[in-house]
VEXDO-368376 format. One record per residue: residue number from 1; x negated, y negated, z of N, C-alpha, C in turn. Coordinates in Angstrom, 1 decimal. Each point is the difference from the previous one (the first is absolute). Layout:
# VEXDO-368376
{NUM, {X, Y, Z}, {X, Y, Z}, {X, Y, Z}};
...
# end
This chain:
# VEXDO-368376
{1, {38.1, 3.7, -18.5}, {-0.2, 0.0, -1.4}, {-1.2, 0.9, -0.4}};
{2, {0.1, 0.9, -1.0}, {-1.1, 0.8, -0.4}, {-0.7, -0.6, -1.2}};
{3, {-1.3, -0.2, 0.2}, {-0.9, -0.7, -0.9}, {-1.1, 0.9, -0.3}};
{4, {-0.1, 0.5, -1.3}, {-1.0, 1.1, -0.3}, {-1.3, -0.5, -0.6}};
{5, {-0.2, -1.3, 0.0}, {-1.3, -0.6, -0.3}, {-0.4, 0.4, -1.4}};
{6, {0.9, -0.1, -1.0}, {-0.3, 0.2, -1.4}, {-0.5, -1.3, -0.6}};
{7, {-1.2, 0.1, -0.6}, {-0.6, -1.2, -0.6}, {1.0, -0.7, -1.0}};
{8, {0.2, -1.3, 0.2}, {1.0, -0.8, -0.8}, {1.3, -0.1, 0.6}};
{9, {0.3, 0.8, 1.0}, {1.4, 0.0, 0.7}, {0.2, -1.3, 0.7}};
{10, {1.2, -0.5, -0.2}, {0.4, -1.2, 0.7}, {1.4, 0.1, 0.6}};
{11, {0.1, -0.5, 1.2}, {1.4, 0.2, 0.7}, {0.2, -1.2, 0.9}};
{12, {1.2, -0.3, 0.2}, {0.5, -1.1, 0.9}, {0.6, 0.7, 1.2}};
{13, {-0.6, -0.4, 1.2}, {0.4, 0.6, 1.3}, {0.6, -1.1, 0.9}};
{14, {1.1, 0.3, 0.6}, {0.7, -0.9, 0.9}, {-0.1, 0.5, 1.4}};
{15, {-0.6, -0.8, 0.9}, {-0.2, 0.3, 1.4}, {1.2, -0.5, 0.8}};
{16, {0.9, 0.9, 0.4}, {1.2, -0.4, 0.7}, {-0.3, -0.7, 1.3}};
{17, {-1.0, 0.4, 0.6}, {-0.3, -0.5, 1.4}, {-0.4, -1.6, -0.1}};
{18, {-0.8, -0.2, -1.0}, {-0.6, -1.4, -0.2}, {0.7, -0.8, -1.0}};
{19, {1.0, 0.7, -0.7}, {0.8, -0.6, -1.1}, {-1.0, -0.7, -1.0}};
{20, {-1.0, 0.9, -0.5}, {-1.0, -0.5, -0.9}, {-0.2, 0.9, -1.1}};
{21, {-0.1, -0.5, -1.3}, {-0.3, 0.8, -1.1}, {-1.5, 0.1, -0.2}};
{22, {-0.4, 1.2, -0.4}, {-1.5, 0.3, -0.4}, {-0.1, 0.6, -1.3}};
{23, {-0.9, -0.6, -0.9}, {-0.2, 0.6, -1.2}, {-1.3, 0.9, 0.1}};
{24, {0.1, 1.3, -0.2}, {-1.0, 0.9, 0.1}, {-0.5, 0.5, -1.4}};
{25, {-1.2, -0.3, -0.3}, {-0.7, 0.4, -1.3}, {-1.1, 0.9, 0.2}};
{26, {-0.1, 1.1, -0.7}, {-1.2, 0.9, 0.2}, {-1.0, -0.3, -1.1}};
{27, {-1.2, -0.2, 0.5}, {-1.1, -0.4, -0.9}, {-1.2, 0.9, 0.5}};
{28, {-1.0, 0.1, -0.9}, {-1.3, 0.7, 0.3}, {-0.9, -1.0, 0.5}};
{29, {-0.6, 0.3, 1.2}, {-1.1, -0.8, 0.5}, {-1.3, 0.5, -0.5}};
{30, {-0.7, -0.9, -0.7}, {-1.2, 0.5, -0.7}, {-1.1, 0.2, 1.0}};
{31, {-0.6, 1.2, -0.1}, {-1.1, 0.4, 1.0}, {-1.3, -0.6, -0.7}};
{32, {-0.9, -0.6, 0.9}, {-1.3, -0.4, -0.4}, {-1.0, 1.1, 0.0}};
{33, {-1.0, -0.1, -0.9}, {-1.1, 1.0, 0.0}, {-0.7, 0.0, 1.4}};
{34, {-0.4, 1.1, 0.5}, {-0.8, 0.1, 1.2}, {-1.3, -0.8, -0.2}};
{35, {-0.3, -0.8, 1.0}, {-1.3, -0.7, 0.0}, {-1.0, 0.9, 0.7}};
{36, {-1.3, -0.4, -0.3}, {-1.2, 0.7, 0.7}, {-0.1, -0.6, 1.4}};
{37, {0.5, 0.7, 1.0}, {-0.1, -0.5, 1.4}, {-1.4, 0.0, 0.6}};
{38, {-0.2, -0.9, 0.9}, {-1.3, 0.0, 0.7}, {0.0, 0.6, 1.4}};
{39, {1.2, 0.3, 0.4}, {0.2, 0.6, 1.4}, {1.3, 0.6, 0.1}};
{40, {0.4, 0.6, 1.2}, {1.3, 0.6, 0.2}, {0.6, -0.4, 1.2}};
{41, {1.3, -0.4, 0.1}, {0.7, -0.4, 1.2}, {0.7, 1.3, 0.4}};
{42, {-0.3, 0.5, 1.2}, {0.6, 1.2, 0.5}, {1.3, -0.5, 0.8}};
{43, {1.0, 0.8, -0.1}, {1.3, -0.3, 0.7}, {0.5, 1.3, 0.7}};
{44, {0.2, -0.2, 1.3}, {0.5, 1.0, 0.9}, {1.5, -0.4, 0.3}};
{45, {0.9, 1.0, -0.1}, {1.4, -0.2, 0.4}, {0.3, 0.8, 1.3}};
{46, {0.7, -0.6, 0.9}, {0.3, 0.5, 1.3}, {1.2, -0.4, 0.6}};
{47, {0.2, 0.5, 1.2}, {1.3, -0.2, 0.7}, {0.0, -1.3, 0.7}};
{48, {-1.1, -0.3, 0.9}, {-0.1, -1.2, 0.7}, {-0.1, -1.2, -0.8}};
{49, {-0.9, 0.1, -1.0}, {-0.2, -1.1, -1.0}, {0.4, 0.7, -1.4}};
{50, {0.9, -0.7, -0.7}, {0.5, 0.6, -1.3}, {-1.3, 0.3, -0.9}};
{51, {-0.9, -1.0, -0.1}, {-1.2, 0.1, -0.7}, {-1.2, -0.7, 0.6}};
{52, {-1.1, 0.5, -0.2}, {-1.3, -0.7, 0.4}, {-1.0, 0.3, -1.0}};
{53, {-0.7, -1.2, -0.4}, {-0.9, 0.2, -1.1}, {-1.5, 0.0, 0.6}};
{54, {-1.0, 0.3, -0.9}, {-1.4, 0.1, 0.4}, {-0.7, -1.4, 0.3}};
{55, {0.8, -1.1, -0.3}, {-0.4, -1.3, 0.5}, {0.5, -0.3, 1.4}};
{56, {0.6, 1.0, 0.6}, {0.6, -0.1, 1.4}, {1.2, -1.0, 0.0}};
{57, {0.7, 0.0, -1.2}, {1.2, -0.8, -0.1}, {1.2, 0.9, 0.4}};
{58, {0.9, -0.4, 1.0}, {1.0, 0.9, 0.4}, {1.4, -0.6, -0.5}};
{59, {0.8, 1.0, -0.6}, {1.2, -0.4, -0.5}, {1.1, 0.5, 1.0}};
{60, {0.6, -0.9, 0.8}, {0.9, 0.5, 0.9}, {0.9, -1.2, 0.4}};
{61, {1.1, 0.4, 0.6}, {0.9, -1.1, 0.4}, {0.9, 0.4, 1.2}};
{62, {0.1, -0.8, 0.9}, {0.9, 0.3, 1.2}, {1.5, 0.0, -0.5}};
{63, {0.2, -0.8, -1.0}, {1.4, 0.0, -0.5}, {0.4, 1.3, -0.7}};
{64, {-0.9, 0.6, -0.6}, {0.2, 1.4, -0.7}, {0.5, 0.9, 1.1}};
{65, {-0.8, 0.1, 1.1}, {0.4, 0.9, 1.1}, {1.4, -0.3, 0.6}};
{66, {0.2, -1.3, 0.2}, {1.2, -0.5, 0.6}, {1.2, 0.4, -0.9}};
{67, {-0.1, -0.2, -1.3}, {1.1, 0.4, -0.9}, {0.2, 1.5, -0.1}};
{68, {-1.1, 0.7, 0.1}, {0.1, 1.5, 0.0}, {0.8, 0.5, 1.2}};
{69, {-0.4, -0.6, 1.1}, {0.7, 0.5, 1.2}, {1.5, -0.4, 0.0}};
{70, {0.4, -1.2, -0.5}, {1.3, -0.4, -0.2}, {0.8, 0.9, -0.9}};
{71, {-0.6, 0.4, -1.1}, {0.7, 1.0, -0.9}, {0.2, 1.3, 0.7}};
{72, {-1.1, 0.4, 0.8}, {0.2, 1.3, 0.7}, {1.1, 0.0, 1.0}};
{73, {0.2, -1.1, 0.7}, {1.0, -0.1, 1.0}, {1.4, -0.1, -0.7}};
{74, {0.2, -0.7, -1.1}, {1.2, 0.0, -0.7}, {0.3, 1.3, -0.6}};
{75, {-0.9, 0.7, -0.5}, {0.1, 1.3, -0.7}, {0.5, 1.0, 1.1}};
{76, {-0.6, 0.0, 1.1}, {0.4, 0.9, 1.1}, {1.4, -0.2, 0.5}};
{77, {0.4, -1.3, 0.1}, {1.3, -0.4, 0.5}, {1.1, 0.5, -1.0}};
{78, {-0.3, -0.3, -1.3}, {1.0, 0.4, -1.1}, {0.1, 1.5, -0.1}};
{79, {-1.1, 0.7, 0.2}, {0.1, 1.5, -0.1}, {0.8, 0.6, 1.2}};
{80, {-0.1, -0.7, 1.1}, {0.7, 0.4, 1.2}, {1.5, -0.1, -0.2}};
{81, {0.5, -1.2, -0.6}, {1.3, -0.2, -0.3}, {0.6, 0.9, -0.9}};
{82, {-0.6, 0.3, -1.1}, {0.4, 1.0, -1.0}, {1.3, -0.2, -0.8}};
{83, {0.6, -1.2, 0.0}, {1.2, -0.2, -0.7}, {-0.3, -0.3, -1.5}};
{84, {1.0, 0.0, -0.8}, {-0.2, -0.3, -1.4}, {-0.6, -1.4, -0.2}};
{85, {0.5, -1.0, 0.8}, {-0.5, -1.4, -0.1}, {-1.5, 0.0, 0.5}};
{86, {-0.3, 0.7, 1.0}, {-1.4, 0.1, 0.5}, {-0.9, 0.5, -1.0}};
{87, {0.5, 1.1, -0.7}, {-0.9, 0.6, -1.0}, {-0.2, -0.9, -1.2}};
{88, {1.1, -0.7, -0.3}, {-0.2, -1.0, -1.1}, {-1.0, -1.1, 0.3}};
{89, {0.1, -0.5, 1.3}, {-1.0, -0.9, 0.4}, {-1.5, 0.5, 0.1}};
{90, {0.0, 1.3, 0.3}, {-1.3, 0.7, 0.1}, {-0.7, 0.0, -1.4}};
{91, {0.8, 0.3, -1.0}, {-0.6, 0.0, -1.3}, {-0.4, -1.3, -0.5}};
{92, {0.7, -1.1, 0.4}, {-0.5, -1.3, -0.3}, {-1.2, -0.4, 0.8}};
{93, {-0.1, 0.5, 1.2}, {-1.1, -0.4, 0.8}, {-1.3, 0.8, -0.5}};
{94, {0.2, 1.2, -0.5}, {-1.1, 0.8, -0.6}, {-0.5, -0.7, -1.1}};
{95, {0.9, -0.6, -0.9}, {-0.5, -0.8, -1.2}, {-0.8, -1.2, 0.3}};
{96, {0.5, -0.7, 1.1}, {-0.7, -1.3, 0.4}, {-1.4, 0.4, 0.6}};
{97, {0.0, 1.0, 0.7}, {-1.3, 0.5, 0.7}, {-1.0, 0.4, -1.1}};
{98, {0.4, 0.7, -1.1}, {-0.7, 0.4, -1.1}, {-0.6, -1.2, -0.7}};
{99, {0.8, -1.0, -0.3}, {-0.4, -1.2, -0.7}, {-1.0, -0.8, 0.8}};
{100, {0.2, 0.0, 1.3}, {-0.9, -0.8, 0.9}, {-1.4, 0.7, -0.1}};
{101, {0.0, 1.3, 0.1}, {-1.4, 0.7, -0.1}, {-0.6, -0.3, -1.4}};
{102, {0.8, 0.1, -1.0}, {-0.5, -0.2, -1.4}, {-0.7, -1.4, -0.1}};
{103, {0.7, -1.0, 0.6}, {-0.5, -1.4, -0.1}, {-1.3, -0.1, 0.7}};
{104, {-0.1, 0.5, 1.2}, {-1.2, 0.0, 0.8}, {-1.2, 0.7, -0.8}};
{105, {0.3, 1.2, -0.5}, {-1.1, 0.7, -0.8}, {-0.4, -0.8, -1.2}};
{106, {0.9, -0.8, -0.6}, {-0.4, -0.8, -1.2}, {-0.8, -1.1, 0.5}};
{107, {0.3, -0.7, 1.1}, {-0.8, -1.1, 0.4}, {-1.5, 0.6, 0.4}};
{108, {0.0, 1.0, 0.7}, {-1.4, 0.6, 0.3}, {-0.8, 0.4, -1.2}};
{109, {0.7, 0.7, -0.9}, {-0.8, 0.5, -1.1}, {-0.4, -1.1, -1.0}};
{110, {0.8, -1.1, 0.0}, {-0.5, -1.1, -0.9}, {-1.2, -0.7, 0.6}};
{111, {0.0, -0.1, 1.3}, {-1.1, -0.6, 0.7}, {-1.3, 0.8, -0.2}};
{112, {0.1, 1.3, 0.1}, {-1.1, 0.9, -0.2}, {-0.6, 0.0, -1.4}};
{113, {0.9, 0.1, -1.0}, {-0.3, 0.1, -1.4}, {-0.7, -1.4, -0.4}};
{114, {0.6, -1.1, 0.3}, {-0.5, -1.3, -0.3}, {-1.4, -0.2, 0.7}};
{115, {-0.1, 0.4, 1.2}, {-1.3, -0.1, 0.7}, {-1.1, 0.7, -0.7}};
{116, {0.3, 1.3, -0.4}, {-1.0, 0.8, -0.7}, {-0.4, -0.7, -1.3}};
{117, {1.1, -0.4, -0.8}, {-0.3, -0.7, -1.3}, {-0.8, -1.3, 0.2}};
{118, {0.2, -0.8, 1.0}, {-0.7, -1.2, 0.3}, {-1.4, 0.1, 0.3}};
{119, {-0.3, 1.2, 0.5}, {-1.5, 0.3, 0.4}, {-0.6, 1.1, -0.8}};
{120, {0.6, 0.3, -1.1}, {-0.5, 1.0, -1.1}, {-0.3, 1.3, 0.7}};
{121, {0.9, 0.5, 0.8}, {-0.1, 1.3, 0.7}, {1.0, 0.9, -0.5}};
{122, {-0.3, 1.3, 0.1}, {1.0, 1.1, -0.1}, {0.7, 0.2, 1.3}};
{123, {1.1, 0.9, 0.0}, {0.6, 0.3, 1.2}, {-0.1, 1.5, 0.3}};
{124, {-0.4, 0.4, 1.2}, {0.0, 1.3, 0.5}, {1.2, 0.3, 0.9}};
{125, {0.7, 1.1, -0.4}, {1.2, 0.4, 0.9}, {-0.1, 1.5, 0.3}};
{126, {0.6, 0.4, 1.1}, {0.1, 1.4, 0.4}, {1.1, 0.7, -0.9}};
{127, {-0.3, 1.3, -0.1}, {1.1, 0.9, -0.6}, {1.0, 0.2, 1.1}};
{128, {1.2, -0.6, -0.2}, {1.0, 0.0, 1.2}, {1.0, 1.2, -0.1}};
{129, {-0.3, 0.9, -0.8}, {0.8, 1.2, -0.2}, {0.2, 0.7, 1.4}};
{130, {1.2, 0.2, 0.4}, {0.2, 0.7, 1.4}, {-0.6, -0.8, 1.1}};
{131, {0.1, -1.3, 0.0}, {-0.6, -0.8, 1.0}, {0.5, 0.2, 1.4}};
{132, {1.4, 0.3, 0.0}, {0.6, 0.1, 1.3}, {-0.3, 1.4, 0.6}};
{133, {-0.1, 1.0, -0.8}, {-0.4, 1.4, 0.5}, {-1.4, 0.1, 0.4}};
{134, {-0.9, -0.9, -0.6}, {-1.4, 0.1, 0.4}, {-0.3, -0.6, 1.4}};
{135, {0.9, -0.8, 0.6}, {-0.2, -0.6, 1.3}, {-0.1, 1.1, 1.0}};
{136, {-1.1, 0.0, 0.8}, {-0.3, 1.0, 1.0}, {0.3, -0.4, 1.4}};
{137, {0.1, -1.3, 0.3}, {0.2, -0.5, 1.3}, {1.5, 0.2, 0.3}};
{138, {0.2, 0.1, 1.4}, {1.4, 0.2, 0.4}, {0.7, -1.3, 0.0}};
{139, {1.2, -0.1, -0.6}, {0.8, -1.3, -0.2}, {1.0, 0.0, 1.1}};
{140, {0.1, -1.0, 0.8}, {1.1, -0.2, 1.0}, {1.3, -0.1, -0.8}};
{141, {1.1, 0.5, 0.7}, {1.3, -0.1, -0.6}, {0.4, -1.4, -0.5}};
{142, {-0.4, -1.0, 0.9}, {0.3, -1.4, -0.3}, {-0.7, -0.5, -1.3}};
{143, {-1.1, 0.7, -0.4}, {-0.8, -0.4, -1.2}, {0.3, 0.7, -1.2}};
{144, {0.9, 1.0, 0.1}, {0.2, 0.9, -1.2}, {0.7, -0.9, -1.1}};
{145, {1.0, -0.8, 0.3}, {0.6, -0.7, -1.1}, {-1.0, -0.9, -0.6}};
{146, {-0.8, -0.7, 0.7}, {-1.0, -0.9, -0.5}, {-1.0, 0.7, -0.9}};
{147, {-0.4, 1.2, 0.4}, {-0.9, 0.8, -0.8}, {0.5, 0.5, -1.3}};
{148, {1.3, 0.5, 0.0}, {0.5, 0.7, -1.2}, {0.7, -0.9, -0.9}};
{149, {0.3, -1.3, 0.3}, {0.9, -0.7, -0.8}, {-0.7, -1.1, -0.9}};
{150, {-1.3, -0.2, 0.1}, {-0.6, -0.9, -0.9}, {-0.4, 0.6, -1.3}};
{151, {0.2, -0.8, -1.1}, {-0.2, 0.6, -1.3}, {-1.5, -0.2, -0.5}};
{152, {-0.8, 0.9, 0.5}, {-1.5, -0.1, -0.3}, {-0.2, 0.3, -1.5}};
{153, {0.8, 0.9, -0.5}, {-0.2, 0.4, -1.4}, {0.4, -1.1, -0.9}};
{154, {1.1, -0.7, 0.4}, {0.4, -1.2, -0.8}, {-1.1, -1.1, 0.1}};
{155, {-0.6, -0.2, 1.0}, {-1.0, -1.0, 0.2}, {-1.1, 0.3, -0.9}};
{156, {-0.5, 1.2, 0.0}, {-1.1, 0.5, -0.9}, {0.4, -0.2, -1.4}};
{157, {1.2, 0.4, -0.5}, {0.4, -0.3, -1.4}, {0.1, -1.4, -0.3}};
{158, {0.4, -0.9, 0.9}, {0.0, -1.4, -0.2}, {-1.4, -0.5, -0.3}};
{159, {-0.9, 0.4, 0.8}, {-1.4, -0.4, -0.1}, {-0.6, 0.4, -1.4}};
{160, {0.3, 1.3, -0.3}, {-0.5, 0.6, -1.2}, {0.6, -0.8, -1.3}};
{161, {1.3, -0.3, 0.1}, {0.7, -0.6, -1.1}, {-0.6, -1.5, -0.2}};
{162, {-0.1, -0.7, 1.1}, {-0.5, -1.4, -0.1}, {-1.4, 0.0, -0.4}};
{163, {-0.8, 1.0, 0.4}, {-1.4, 0.1, -0.4}, {-0.2, 0.2, -1.5}};
{164, {0.9, 0.9, -0.5}, {0.0, 0.3, -1.4}, {0.3, -1.3, -0.9}};
{165, {0.9, -0.8, 0.5}, {0.4, -1.2, -0.7}, {-1.1, -1.0, 0.0}};
{166, {-0.8, 0.0, 1.1}, {-1.1, -1.0, 0.1}, {-1.3, 0.7, -0.5}};
{167, {-0.1, 1.2, -0.4}, {-1.2, 0.6, -0.5}, {-1.0, 0.4, 1.1}};
{168, {0.6, 0.2, 1.2}, {-0.8, 0.4, 1.1}, {-0.2, 1.5, 0.1}};
{169, {-1.2, 0.5, 0.0}, {-0.3, 1.5, 0.1}, {0.5, 0.5, 1.3}};
{170, {0.7, 1.2, -0.1}, {0.4, 0.7, 1.2}, {-0.7, 1.3, 0.2}};
{171, {-0.3, 0.3, 1.3}, {-0.7, 1.3, 0.3}, {0.7, 0.7, 1.1}};
{172, {0.6, 1.2, -0.2}, {0.7, 0.7, 1.0}, {-0.9, 1.0, 0.6}};
{173, {-0.2, 0.0, 1.3}, {-1.0, 0.8, 0.6}, {0.6, 1.0, 1.0}};
{174, {-0.8, 1.1, 0.4}, {0.5, 1.0, 0.9}, {0.0, -0.7, 1.4}};
{175, {1.0, 0.1, 0.7}, {0.1, -0.7, 1.4}, {-0.8, 0.8, 1.1}};
{176, {-0.5, 1.1, -0.3}, {-0.7, 0.8, 1.0}, {-1.1, -0.8, 0.8}};
{177, {0.1, 0.0, 1.2}, {-1.0, -0.6, 0.9}, {-0.2, -1.6, -0.1}};
{178, {0.9, -0.6, -0.7}, {-0.1, -1.5, -0.1}, {0.1, -0.7, 1.3}};
{179, {0.7, 0.6, 1.0}, {0.2, -0.6, 1.2}, {-0.9, 0.6, 1.1}};
{180, {-0.9, 1.0, -0.4}, {-0.9, 0.6, 0.9}, {-1.5, -0.2, -0.2}};
{181, {-0.2, -0.5, -1.2}, {-1.4, -0.1, -0.4}, {-0.5, -1.4, 0.2}};
{182, {-1.3, -0.1, 0.6}, {-0.6, -1.3, 0.3}, {-0.4, -0.7, -1.3}};
{183, {0.4, -1.2, -0.2}, {-0.3, -0.7, -1.4}, {-1.4, -0.5, 0.0}};
{184, {-0.7, 0.0, 1.1}, {-1.4, -0.4, 0.0}, {-0.8, 0.8, -0.9}};
{185, {-0.6, -0.6, -1.1}, {-0.8, 0.9, -1.0}, {-1.1, 0.8, 0.6}};
{186, {-0.6, -0.5, 1.2}, {-1.1, 0.7, 0.5}, {0.5, 1.1, 1.0}};
{187, {1.2, 0.1, 0.2}, {0.7, 1.0, 1.0}, {0.8, 1.0, -0.7}};
{188, {1.3, -0.4, -0.5}, {0.8, 0.9, -0.6}, {0.5, 1.2, 0.8}};
{189, {0.0, -0.2, 1.3}, {0.4, 1.1, 0.9}, {1.5, 0.3, -0.1}};
{190, {0.4, 1.2, -0.2}, {1.4, 0.4, -0.1}, {0.4, 0.8, 1.2}};
{191, {0.9, -0.5, 0.8}, {0.5, 0.7, 1.2}, {1.3, -0.6, 0.4}};
{192, {1.0, 0.9, 0.3}, {1.3, -0.5, 0.3}, {0.0, -0.7, 1.3}};
{193, {-1.0, 0.1, 0.8}, {-0.1, -0.8, 1.2}, {-0.5, -1.4, -0.2}};
{194, {-0.4, -0.3, -1.2}, {-0.3, -1.4, -0.3}, {1.2, -0.9, 0.0}};
{195, {1.2, 0.6, -0.2}, {1.2, -0.7, 0.1}, {0.4, 0.0, 1.5}};
{196, {-0.4, -1.0, 0.7}, {0.2, -0.1, 1.4}, {1.6, 0.0, 0.4}};
{197, {0.6, -0.9, -0.7}, {1.5, -0.1, 0.1}, {0.5, -0.2, -1.4}};
{198, {1.3, -0.2, -0.1}, {0.7, -0.2, -1.3}, {-0.6, -1.2, -0.7}};
{199, {-0.4, -1.0, 0.8}, {-0.4, -1.3, -0.6}, {-1.5, -0.2, 0.1}};
{200, {-0.7, 0.7, 0.7}, {-1.4, -0.2, 0.2}, {-0.9, 1.1, -0.4}};
{201, {-1.1, -0.5, -0.8}, {-1.0, 1.0, -0.5}, {-1.3, -0.4, 0.7}};
{202, {-0.7, 1.1, 0.5}, {-1.3, -0.3, 0.6}, {-0.8, 1.3, -0.2}};
{203, {-1.1, -0.2, -0.8}, {-0.8, 1.1, -0.4}, {-0.8, 0.6, 1.2}};
{204, {0.0, 1.3, 0.1}, {-0.6, 0.6, 1.1}, {-1.5, 0.0, -0.1}};
{205, {-0.5, -0.2, -1.2}, {-1.4, 0.1, -0.3}, {-0.7, -1.4, 0.0}};
{206, {0.5, -1.0, -0.8}, {-0.6, -1.3, -0.1}, {0.7, -1.1, 0.7}};
{207, {1.2, 0.4, 0.6}, {0.8, -0.9, 0.8}, {0.7, -1.2, -0.8}};
{208, {0.0, 0.2, -1.3}, {0.7, -1.0, -0.8}, {1.5, 0.0, 0.4}};
{209, {0.5, -1.2, 0.3}, {1.3, -0.2, 0.5}, {0.8, -1.0, -0.9}};
{210, {1.3, 0.4, -0.3}, {0.8, -0.8, -0.8}, {1.4, 0.5, 0.1}};
{211, {1.0, -0.8, -0.6}, {1.3, 0.4, -0.1}, {0.2, 1.3, -0.9}};
{212, {0.7, 1.0, 0.4}, {0.1, 1.2, -0.7}, {0.4, -0.2, -1.4}};
{213, {1.1, -0.8, -0.3}, {0.4, -0.2, -1.4}, {-1.0, -0.6, -0.9}};
{214, {-0.8, -0.9, 0.7}, {-1.1, -0.7, -0.8}, {-1.1, 1.0, -0.4}};
{215, {-0.3, 0.9, 0.9}, {-1.0, 1.0, -0.3}, {0.5, 0.9, -1.1}};
{216, {1.2, 0.4, 0.1}, {0.6, 0.8, -1.1}, {-0.1, -0.7, -1.4}};
{217, {0.3, -1.2, 0.1}, {-0.1, -0.8, -1.3}, {-1.4, -0.1, -0.6}};
{218, {-0.9, -0.1, 0.9}, {-1.4, 0.0, -0.4}, {-0.4, 1.3, -0.6}};
{219, {0.4, 1.1, 0.6}, {-0.3, 1.3, -0.5}, {0.7, 0.3, -1.3}};
{220, {1.2, -0.5, -0.2}, {0.7, 0.1, -1.2}, {-0.8, -0.8, -1.1}};
{221, {-0.4, -1.1, 0.3}, {-0.9, -0.8, -0.9}, {-1.2, 0.8, -0.4}};
{222, {-0.7, 0.6, 0.9}, {-1.2, 0.7, -0.3}, {0.2, 1.2, -0.8}};
{223, {1.2, 0.8, 0.2}, {0.3, 1.1, -0.9}, {0.4, -0.5, -1.4}};
{224, {0.7, -1.1, 0.0}, {0.4, -0.5, -1.4}, {-1.3, -0.5, -0.8}};
{225, {-1.0, -0.5, 0.7}, {-1.2, -0.4, -0.7}, {-0.8, 1.2, -0.5}};
{226, {0.1, 1.1, 0.7}, {-0.6, 1.3, -0.4}, {0.6, 0.4, -1.3}};
{227, {1.4, 0.0, 0.1}, {0.8, 0.4, -1.1}, {-0.3, -0.9, -1.2}};
{228, {-0.1, -1.3, 0.2}, {-0.3, -0.9, -1.1}, {-1.3, 0.3, -0.7}};
{229, {-1.0, 0.4, 0.9}, {-1.3, 0.2, -0.5}, {-0.1, 1.2, -0.9}};
{230, {1.0, 1.0, 0.2}, {0.0, 1.2, -0.9}, {0.6, -0.3, -1.4}};
{231, {0.6, -1.1, -0.1}, {0.5, -0.4, -1.4}, {-0.8, -1.2, -0.5}};
{232, {-1.2, -0.2, 0.5}, {-1.0, -1.0, -0.4}, {0.5, -1.4, 0.2}};
{233, {0.8, -0.2, 1.1}, {0.4, -1.4, 0.2}, {-1.0, -0.7, 0.9}};
{234, {-0.3, -1.3, -0.2}, {-1.0, -0.7, 0.8}, {0.5, -0.2, 1.4}};
{235, {-0.9, 0.3, 0.9}, {0.3, -0.2, 1.5}, {-1.2, -0.7, 0.6}};
{236, {0.1, -0.5, 1.3}, {-1.0, -0.7, 0.7}, {-0.2, 0.7, 1.3}};
{237, {-1.1, -0.5, 0.8}, {-0.3, 0.6, 1.2}, {1.1, -0.1, 1.1}};
{238, {-0.2, 0.7, 1.1}, {0.9, 0.1, 1.1}, {-0.1, -1.2, 0.9}};
{239, {1.2, -0.5, 0.5}, {0.0, -1.1, 0.9}, {1.1, 0.3, 1.0}};
{240, {-0.2, -0.1, 1.3}, {0.9, 0.1, 1.1}, {0.4, -1.4, 0.4}};
{241, {1.4, -0.2, 0.0}, {0.5, -1.3, 0.3}, {0.5, 0.0, 1.5}};
{242, {-0.6, -0.8, 0.8}, {0.3, 0.1, 1.5}, {0.9, -1.2, 0.4}};
{243, {0.2, -1.0, -0.9}, {0.9, -1.1, 0.3}, {1.5, 0.4, 0.0}};
{244, {0.7, -0.6, 0.9}, {1.5, 0.3, 0.1}, {0.7, -1.1, -0.8}};
{245, {1.0, 0.5, -0.8}, {0.8, -1.0, -0.7}, {1.5, 0.2, 0.5}};
{246, {0.6, -1.2, 0.2}, {1.4, 0.1, 0.5}, {1.0, 0.8, -0.8}};
{247, {0.9, 0.6, 0.6}, {1.0, 0.8, -0.8}, {0.8, -0.8, -1.0}};
{248, {0.4, 0.5, -1.1}, {0.9, -0.7, -1.0}, {1.4, 0.3, 0.5}};
{249, {0.7, -1.1, 0.3}, {1.4, 0.1, 0.5}, {0.9, 0.4, -1.2}};
{250, {0.8, 1.1, 0.1}, {0.9, 0.3, -1.0}, {1.5, -0.3, 0.4}};
{251, {0.8, -0.7, -0.7}, {1.3, -0.1, 0.4}, {0.2, -1.2, 1.0}};
{252, {-1.0, -0.8, 0.2}, {0.2, -1.1, 1.0}, {-0.6, 0.3, 1.3}};
{253, {0.0, -1.0, 0.9}, {-0.6, 0.3, 1.3}, {0.9, 0.4, 1.0}};
# end
């Protein structure tokens, strides 16, 4: 069914699979005025963890990876068969996979936006334009599907949309060196060797050590605070959070 999202449009939709009727009505969601934030929540998006924030909260799920692998196996099998029936099933599978990703992105973005709202913070995000082409590390063949098939742009748009509805200020920053720069205010050393491995950051100069995604989230937060200062937004002093918070499970355990 084609639904063009025209304000005031109303349509009755019947789902043959579940034998259920749905009434779809298009309305405008009122956006709240942006509040004066006292801090910024930095958010890094990555492959190993879908998102990590500057509070060291990790948004990941073993079920997400399990489902991705299952879709990849089914897709490969259907592509190998190549019959009309297989192609028809492949189209249905593609739609189910797309809806699954969209649901996960909505869950994560809602969590982030409501967290920022509840703590009177803005949200700092990276400019994700050409995110896949910016990756410089060599990706193993077995990891290519995982790297190229997650909808990072959709996740960012979901965060921005939910933030606007809640009145949460959004700051989009340059991603340059966010994973290479030491977040220690007294150090700020930038060196690609600070990234010991994909998952570990260890500063060559001050020896600050933390999970790489968390370091990137802190640096995104710091850049966002500088951006906020240029538009006369209130900000507070720097704080490095060293406590670990358990991952948020998306899609069940």
